[in-house]
LUMNURO-187203 format. One line per field, with one value per residue (C-alpha): y negated, x, z negated. Coordinates in Angstrom, 1 decimal. Example, Ala and Ser with C-alpha at 12.3 -4.5 7.8 and 13.67 -1.06 7.14 Angstrom:
% residues 2
v [4.5, 1.1]
u [12.3, 13.7]
w [-7.8, -7.1]
This chain:
% residues 522
v [-38.8, -39.3, -42.2, -43.7, -45.5, -48.8, -48.7, -51.1, -53.2, -56.6, -58.4, -58.7, -55.0, -54.1, -56.2, -54.3, -51.0, -51.9, -52.7, -49.2, -47.2, -48.7, -47.3, -43.8, -43.5, -43.5, -45.5, -47.3, -47.7, -50.9, -50.0, -53.4, -52.1, -51.4, -54.3, -57.1, -60.5, -58.9, -61.4, -59.3, -61.5, -61.5, -57.7, -57.0, -59.4, -57.7, -54.3, -55.5, -57.1, -54.0, -51.8, -52.6, -49.1, -48.8, -48.3, -50.3, -49.1, -51.3, -49.7, -50.9, -47.7, -47.7, -46.4, -43.3, -42.0, -42.8, -40.7, -41.7, -39.4, -36.8, -37.6, -36.0, -38.6, -41.4, -44.8, -47.2, -50.9, -53.6, -56.1, -54.0, -56.0, -56.7, -55.3, -58.8, -59.3, -55.9, -56.7, -60.0, -58.4, -55.7, -58.3, -60.2, -57.1, -56.8, -60.4, -59.8, -56.9, -53.9, -50.5, -49.1, -50.1, -47.5, -47.7, -45.0, -43.2, -44.2, -47.9, -47.1, -47.3, -51.0, -52.0, -49.8, -51.1, -54.7, -54.0, -52.3, -55.4, -57.7, -55.6, -55.9, -59.7, -60.1, -57.8, -56.0, -52.7, -51.9, -48.4, -47.7, -44.8, -43.6, -41.7, -39.4, -38.2, -35.9, -36.3, -33.2, -30.3, -28.9, -28.2, -25.3, -25.4, -25.8, -28.9, -30.3, -29.9, -31.8, -34.6, -34.6, -35.1, -37.8, -39.7, -39.0, -40.4, -43.7, -44.2, -43.7, -43.8, -41.4, -39.3, -38.8, -36.1, -35.4, -33.2, -32.0, -28.5, -26.4, -23.2, -22.1, -21.0, -24.6, -25.4, -22.9, -24.6, -27.9, -26.4, -24.7, -28.0, -29.5, -26.7, -27.2, -31.0, -30.4, -27.9, -30.8, -33.0, -35.3, -36.8, -36.1, -36.7, -33.9, -32.4, -31.6, -33.6, -32.0, -29.6, -26.7, -28.8, -29.2, -26.4, -28.2, -31.3, -29.1, -27.3, -30.1, -31.7, -28.2, -27.7, -31.1, -33.6, -37.1, -38.2, -36.6, -38.7, -38.6, -40.7, -41.9, -40.6, -42.7, -44.4, -44.0, -41.6, -42.7, -39.3, -36.2, -33.5, -35.8, -34.6, -36.8, -38.1, -36.2, -32.9, -33.4, -34.1, -31.1, -28.9, -30.3, -29.6, -26.0, -25.3, -27.2, -24.8, -21.8, -22.3, -23.1, -23.1, -22.8, -21.7, -20.9, -17.4, -15.3, -13.7, -10.1, -9.1, -10.4, -8.7, -9.3, -8.7, -7.3, -6.6, -5.0, -7.1, -5.8, -3.9, -1.0, -0.2, 2.6, 5.4, 3.5, 5.2, 1.8, 1.5, 5.0, 4.4, 0.9, 1.6, 4.6, 2.5, -0.4, 2.0, 3.5, 0.1, -0.8, -3.8, -4.6, -5.1, -3.5, -3.1, -2.9, -2.7, -5.2, -4.9, -8.4, -9.9, -13.7, -14.7, -18.1, -16.8, -14.2, -16.8, -19.1, -16.1, -15.4, -19.0, -19.2, -15.9, -16.4, -13.1, -12.6, -10.6, -9.2, -6.6, -7.5, -5.0, -5.0, -7.2, -10.1, -9.9, -12.7, -14.7, -15.2, -17.1, -20.2, -20.4, -19.9, -22.6, -21.0, -18.1, -16.1, -16.4, -12.7, -12.8, -16.0, -14.3, -11.3, -13.3, -11.2, -11.2, -8.0, -9.3, -12.5, -13.8, -16.3, -18.6, -20.8, -21.6, -21.7, -18.8, -17.4, -14.8, -12.0, -9.0, -5.7, -3.5, -3.8, -3.4, -0.2, 1.2, 0.2, 1.8, 5.0, 5.0, 4.5, 7.6, 9.6, 7.8, 5.1, 2.2, 0.1, 0.9, 3.4, 3.3, 3.7, 4.3, 2.6, 3.8, 0.9, -2.8, -3.8, -5.1, -2.0, -1.7, -5.4, -4.7, -1.8, -3.7, -6.7, -4.5, -2.4, -5.5, -7.1, -3.9, -3.8, -1.2, -1.4, -1.0, 0.3, -0.5, 2.2, 1.5, 2.5, -1.1, -2.5, -6.2, -5.9, -3.7, -6.1, -9.1, -7.4, -6.3, -9.8, -11.2, -8.9, -9.0, -5.2, -2.7, -1.7, 1.6, 2.6, 5.5, 7.7, 7.3, 8.2, 11.5, 9.4, 7.6, 8.7, 7.5, 8.5, 8.3, 8.2, 6.1, 6.4, 3.1, 3.8, 5.4, 8.4, 11.5, 9.9, 11.7, 12.8, 13.2, 15.4, 17.5, 14.5, 13.3, 10.2, 12.3, 15.8, 18.5, 18.7, 15.0, 15.2, 17.4, 14.3, 12.8, 13.6, 12.0, 11.6, 9.2, 8.8, 5.8, 7.7, 9.2, 11.0, 13.8, 14.2, 16.1, 14.9, 16.9, 14.8, 15.7, 19.4, 19.4, 17.6, 20.0, 22.9, 21.4, 21.1, 17.3, 15.7, 14.3, 12.0, 10.7, 7.3, 8.3, 7.1, 3.8, 3.4, 4.0, 1.8, -1.2, -0.7, -0.8, -4.0, -5.5, -4.6, -6.1, -9.4, -9.5, -8.5, -9.0, -5.4, -2.3, 0.1, 3.9, 5.1, 8.8, 8.7, 6.7, 9.2, 12.2, 10.6, 9.9, 13.2, 15.2, 13.4, 13.9, 17.6, 17.9, 16.3, 18.9, 21.9]
u [-134.6, -135.7, -134.1, -135.3, -132.9, -133.9, -132.4, -134.6, -133.0, -134.1, -134.6, -138.3, -138.8, -136.6, -138.9, -141.9, -140.2, -139.4, -143.0, -144.0, -141.2, -140.8, -144.1, -143.4, -139.6, -137.5, -134.7, -134.1, -130.8, -130.3, -128.2, -126.8, -124.6, -127.8, -130.1, -129.1, -129.3, -130.4, -130.6, -129.5, -130.9, -134.3, -134.2, -133.3, -136.0, -138.6, -137.7, -138.0, -141.3, -142.7, -141.8, -140.4, -139.0, -137.2, -133.4, -131.6, -128.5, -126.6, -124.5, -122.5, -121.4, -118.5, -119.3, -117.1, -119.3, -122.7, -124.7, -127.5, -130.3, -131.3, -128.3, -125.6, -123.0, -121.4, -123.1, -121.4, -121.8, -120.1, -120.2, -119.2, -118.6, -115.0, -113.6, -113.6, -117.2, -118.1, -116.4, -118.1, -121.5, -120.9, -119.8, -122.9, -124.9, -123.2, -124.0, -127.7, -127.7, -128.4, -128.2, -125.6, -123.2, -121.7, -118.2, -116.4, -113.3, -111.7, -111.9, -108.9, -108.1, -107.2, -110.6, -112.4, -110.4, -111.2, -114.9, -114.4, -112.6, -115.3, -118.0, -116.1, -115.7, -119.4, -120.2, -122.4, -124.3, -124.0, -122.5, -120.1, -120.7, -117.5, -118.7, -117.3, -119.0, -118.1, -120.3, -119.1, -118.6, -118.4, -114.9, -114.0, -115.1, -111.5, -111.2, -114.5, -113.2, -110.0, -112.2, -114.3, -111.3, -109.9, -113.2, -113.1, -109.6, -110.7, -112.8, -116.1, -119.2, -120.8, -119.4, -121.2, -120.1, -122.2, -120.8, -122.5, -123.9, -123.1, -124.4, -126.5, -123.5, -122.3, -125.2, -123.9, -120.5, -122.2, -124.5, -121.4, -119.7, -122.6, -122.4, -118.6, -119.0, -121.7, -119.3, -116.8, -119.5, -119.4, -122.4, -122.5, -124.8, -124.2, -126.1, -125.6, -126.6, -128.1, -131.0, -129.0, -128.6, -132.2, -132.2, -129.5, -131.7, -134.4, -132.1, -129.6, -131.7, -132.4, -128.6, -128.0, -127.5, -128.2, -130.2, -131.9, -132.5, -135.8, -137.9, -141.5, -143.5, -142.9, -139.9, -136.5, -134.1, -130.7, -129.2, -130.4, -132.2, -134.0, -137.4, -140.3, -140.8, -144.1, -142.5, -139.6, -142.0, -144.2, -141.2, -140.0, -143.4, -143.4, -140.0, -140.3, -139.6, -139.0, -135.3, -132.4, -128.6, -125.6, -127.6, -125.4, -124.0, -125.8, -124.0, -122.8, -125.9, -128.2, -128.8, -126.0, -126.0, -123.0, -122.8, -120.7, -120.4, -119.2, -120.0, -120.5, -121.3, -123.8, -121.5, -119.6, -119.4, -118.8, -122.5, -122.4, -119.0, -119.8, -123.3, -122.1, -119.3, -121.7, -124.0, -121.2, -119.9, -123.4, -123.5, -127.0, -126.6, -126.8, -124.4, -125.9, -124.4, -125.3, -124.4, -123.4, -121.1, -121.5, -119.1, -120.6, -124.1, -122.9, -121.1, -124.2, -126.2, -123.9, -124.3, -128.0, -128.9, -126.4, -124.6, -122.0, -119.5, -118.9, -116.7, -115.6, -114.7, -114.1, -114.5, -114.8, -111.7, -109.9, -112.9, -114.4, -111.4, -112.6, -115.7, -114.2, -113.4, -110.3, -108.1, -105.7, -102.0, -101.7, -104.8, -103.4, -100.1, -101.8, -104.2, -107.1, -109.8, -111.6, -113.1, -115.1, -116.1, -118.9, -118.0, -121.1, -121.3, -117.5, -116.4, -113.0, -111.3, -108.9, -107.3, -107.4, -106.5, -102.7, -103.2, -105.2, -102.5, -99.7, -101.4, -101.9, -98.3, -96.9, -98.6, -96.6, -93.3, -91.1, -91.3, -88.2, -85.3, -87.3, -88.0, -91.5, -92.5, -95.9, -97.7, -100.0, -100.0, -103.5, -104.8, -104.1, -100.5, -100.0, -101.3, -98.9, -95.9, -96.7, -97.1, -94.0, -91.8, -93.3, -92.4, -88.8, -89.2, -88.3, -91.0, -90.4, -93.1, -93.9, -96.7, -97.9, -98.4, -94.9, -96.0, -98.2, -95.7, -92.8, -94.9, -95.7, -92.1, -90.9, -93.4, -91.9, -88.3, -88.2, -87.3, -89.6, -89.7, -92.1, -94.3, -92.6, -89.3, -90.7, -88.7, -85.5, -86.5, -85.5, -87.4, -88.6, -92.4, -94.7, -98.0, -100.6, -102.4, -104.4, -107.8, -106.4, -107.8, -110.9, -114.2, -115.4, -112.0, -110.7, -108.5, -106.3, -103.1, -101.0, -97.8, -96.7, -97.0, -93.2, -92.8, -93.9, -91.0, -88.8, -90.5, -90.9, -94.3, -97.0, -99.9, -103.0, -105.3, -108.2, -110.5, -113.0, -112.0, -110.3, -107.5, -106.7, -104.8, -101.7, -102.0, -102.6, -99.4, -97.5, -98.6, -97.5, -94.0, -93.9, -94.5, -96.3, -99.5, -102.4, -105.4, -107.0, -109.4, -106.8, -106.4, -110.2, -111.0, -108.1, -109.1, -112.7, -111.7, -109.8, -112.9, -115.1, -112.5, -112.6, -116.4, -117.0, -113.8, -113.9, -111.9, -113.6, -114.0, -111.4, -111.8, -115.6, -115.3, -112.9, -115.0, -118.2, -116.6, -114.8, -118.0, -119.8, -117.1, -116.8, -120.6, -120.0, -117.3, -119.1]
w [7.0, 10.6, 12.6, 15.8, 18.0, 19.6, 23.1, 25.1, 27.8, 26.6, 23.3, 23.7, 24.5, 21.5, 19.2, 20.6, 20.1, 16.5, 15.8, 17.1, 15.5, 12.0, 10.5, 11.8, 11.1, 7.9, 9.7, 12.9, 14.8, 16.7, 19.7, 20.3, 23.1, 25.1, 24.2, 26.6, 24.9, 21.6, 18.8, 15.8, 13.0, 14.7, 15.2, 11.6, 10.4, 12.6, 11.2, 7.6, 8.4, 10.0, 7.0, 3.6, 3.3, 6.6, 6.7, 9.4, 11.2, 13.5, 16.2, 19.2, 20.9, 23.3, 26.8, 26.4, 23.6, 25.1, 27.5, 29.9, 28.6, 31.2, 33.4, 31.4, 32.2, 30.2, 30.3, 32.6, 31.7, 33.7, 30.8, 27.9, 24.7, 23.8, 20.6, 19.1, 19.9, 18.4, 15.2, 15.0, 15.5, 12.9, 10.4, 11.2, 10.4, 7.0, 6.3, 7.1, 4.6, 6.9, 5.3, 7.6, 10.3, 12.7, 14.0, 16.0, 14.7, 18.0, 16.9, 14.7, 11.0, 11.2, 12.5, 10.0, 7.1, 8.3, 8.0, 4.6, 3.4, 4.7, 2.9, -0.4, 0.0, 0.7, -2.2, 0.3, -0.2, 3.5, 4.0, 6.8, 9.2, 10.9, 14.0, 16.7, 19.9, 22.7, 25.7, 27.6, 25.2, 21.6, 20.5, 18.1, 14.5, 13.5, 15.7, 14.3, 10.8, 11.8, 13.2, 10.0, 7.8, 10.1, 9.5, 5.8, 5.5, 6.8, 3.7, 5.5, 3.4, 5.9, 8.6, 11.9, 14.4, 17.5, 20.3, 23.5, 23.4, 26.5, 25.1, 22.1, 20.1, 20.0, 17.6, 15.1, 15.0, 14.1, 11.5, 10.0, 9.9, 7.9, 5.4, 5.2, 4.6, 1.9, 0.2, 0.0, -1.5, 1.6, 3.3, 7.0, 10.0, 12.6, 15.5, 19.2, 22.2, 25.3, 26.0, 24.5, 21.4, 20.5, 18.0, 16.0, 15.8, 14.3, 11.8, 10.9, 8.2, 6.6, 6.4, 4.8, 7.6, 6.1, 9.2, 12.2, 15.3, 17.2, 19.6, 19.9, 22.9, 25.9, 24.4, 26.0, 24.4, 23.1, 23.8, 25.7, 23.8, 21.3, 20.1, 19.2, 15.6, 15.4, 16.4, 14.0, 11.1, 12.0, 12.0, 8.6, 7.1, 8.4, 7.1, 3.8, 1.0, 3.3, 4.1, 1.9, 2.4, 0.2, -2.9, -5.9, -5.7, -8.4, -11.2, -11.0, -13.0, -10.3, -6.9, -4.4, -0.7, 1.2, 5.0, 7.6, 10.8, 14.1, 17.3, 17.2, 13.6, 13.9, 12.9, 10.1, 6.7, 5.0, 3.8, 2.3, 0.6, -0.7, -1.9, -3.8, -5.4, -6.3, -8.1, -10.0, -11.0, -12.1, -9.8, -8.6, -4.9, -1.5, 1.5, 5.1, 8.6, 11.3, 14.9, 16.0, 18.7, 18.0, 15.2, 14.8, 14.4, 11.9, 9.7, 9.8, 8.7, 5.8, 4.6, 5.2, 3.6, 0.7, 1.5, -1.2, 0.9, 4.4, 6.0, 9.5, 12.2, 15.9, 17.9, 15.4, 13.2, 14.9, 16.2, 12.7, 11.5, 13.3, 11.2, 7.8, 5.2, 3.8, 5.0, 2.7, 3.6, 4.5, 6.8, 8.4, 9.0, 10.5, 12.6, 11.6, 8.8, 7.7, 4.5, 3.7, 0.3, 0.0, -2.9, -3.4, 0.3, 0.9, 3.1, 2.4, 4.6, 3.6, 5.2, 3.2, 6.1, 5.5, 1.7, 2.2, 4.5, 2.2, -0.9, 1.1, 2.3, -1.2, -2.3, 0.2, 0.8, -0.6, 1.8, 1.0, 3.3, 5.3, 9.1, 10.5, 14.1, 14.8, 17.8, 19.1, 19.5, 18.3, 15.0, 12.9, 14.3, 13.4, 9.9, 9.5, 10.8, 8.5, 5.4, 6.1, 6.6, 3.4, 1.4, 2.6, 5.4, 9.0, 11.7, 15.2, 17.7, 20.4, 22.9, 26.3, 27.4, 27.3, 27.5, 24.4, 22.6, 23.2, 22.0, 18.7, 18.2, 18.9, 16.3, 13.6, 14.8, 15.2, 18.0, 20.8, 22.8, 25.6, 24.6, 27.2, 25.2, 21.8, 21.7, 21.6, 18.4, 14.9, 11.9, 8.4, 9.3, 12.2, 12.1, 14.8, 14.9, 18.1, 18.6, 20.4, 18.8, 17.3, 17.4, 19.9, 21.6, 18.8, 21.1, 22.1, 20.5, 21.3, 21.6, 22.5, 19.9, 19.4, 18.5, 14.8, 14.0, 14.1, 11.0, 7.3, 7.1, 9.7, 9.2, 11.4, 10.7, 12.1, 9.5, 11.7, 12.1, 8.8, 10.4, 14.0, 16.5, 15.7, 12.0, 12.8, 15.0, 12.2, 9.6, 11.7, 11.8, 8.0, 7.8, 4.9, 6.4, 5.5, 7.5, 7.7, 4.9, 2.4, 4.2, 4.6, 0.9, -0.4, 1.9, 0.8, -2.8, -2.3, -0.7, -3.7, -6.0, -4.1, -4.1, -7.7, -9.6, -10.7, -10.0, -7.7, -8.3, -5.8, -6.5, -6.1, -2.9, -1.4, -2.5, -1.0, 2.4, 2.5, 1.8, 4.6, 7.1, 6.2, 6.9, 10.3, 11.1, 9.8]
């Protein structure tokens, strides 16, 4: 539905605006905080007279949540209505049978409860909108969800959340919030104010916003960025039937879409591995790689295109968490997500990196009671430390950057050594969790060639090349070795299990990736 706000400065001008707006709009909002001397009963009667189908909303916005259109600053009114006067006006609106009254979350639970009680006593059908506005910015999606639930907890019939868009990506946060609310079976009005927020006004109704706000040509806007009613209706007609969101996820027998999201992804072997596995599992679907750097846009795309599952790689593993509906406990503890499952529009984040590494390690060494030197302090090192601790082992962090290394060691309550002192450390296994030695720098190693002699097992998370310089040095010293191929395949298998509920063909996946890597090296 398209709503036009009546914001004229006088009662007479407001009556004229109602006469013009009512035939064109689905709803009108009487902004009683802006209409000086407005007689509410007359204004409501005028709206009903102008159109017998029009919905009427009565609002008395506080100045902190109202913007001067075009100026980008809060409205300053010398004679703002008192809280008592606002409550009296909203109760009068209920008595006159308006369709909605709008009260801010900031008014407090007591005031909202008072209006709810009044509606019940009047046996009124008026619905209460509990609203929240930010006239300067759009907070994180996590914060928007917190605000959403604060509104819901008041018993609101309808939640309205409208922040100010400072950049295009802010629109995606709000659109994701709409999808989130709809997944909770909650009605919501949401969009962004400001010039950058125009796209959200266009898309909000397509994503499920209960109302969209517009303006008639030549009529004053109630918030910056509003489009005309005519433009909004033209856009709705153009998009009608061509865009859907949160469609039911198809059964495994139907075609499924899976993606890899990150930057860069051009040389990733995940599409080859996953498509081979899907074919062997007789799952109709396809896995593709997309180079993206905007986590919000990527999550909106997953919802909008009904993508069943996604792999997430650098630099998005932490950033995507803000846009998910649920996060698995292990991923939350790690502070990183590498796998997303789309469950009928609800996005759930997991981390299979640590599982893949632990499965690979268990094939070579017993973890409980053993010590593991981990070189690095990034996401992979964090996954290794987390898994080793969980399996009863003891990690030791070694890193060139002492500040980052000490921070990671403190997080897992384990020792830290500078990389220069690695020769002094004794442990059962060594894990390289850095990118040193990765193609094309295949002649580099994170440590001197003599260091691997101090360990029974040496692991490199790198899988290209299959045998890094570190592993070649370790093999020459008689160590048991394995490359990142093991971890890569195991974590991929765990992803497929999350997406399809089926066991993946590990041996085939490993064979497929190995053969491709051997071709690269030949």
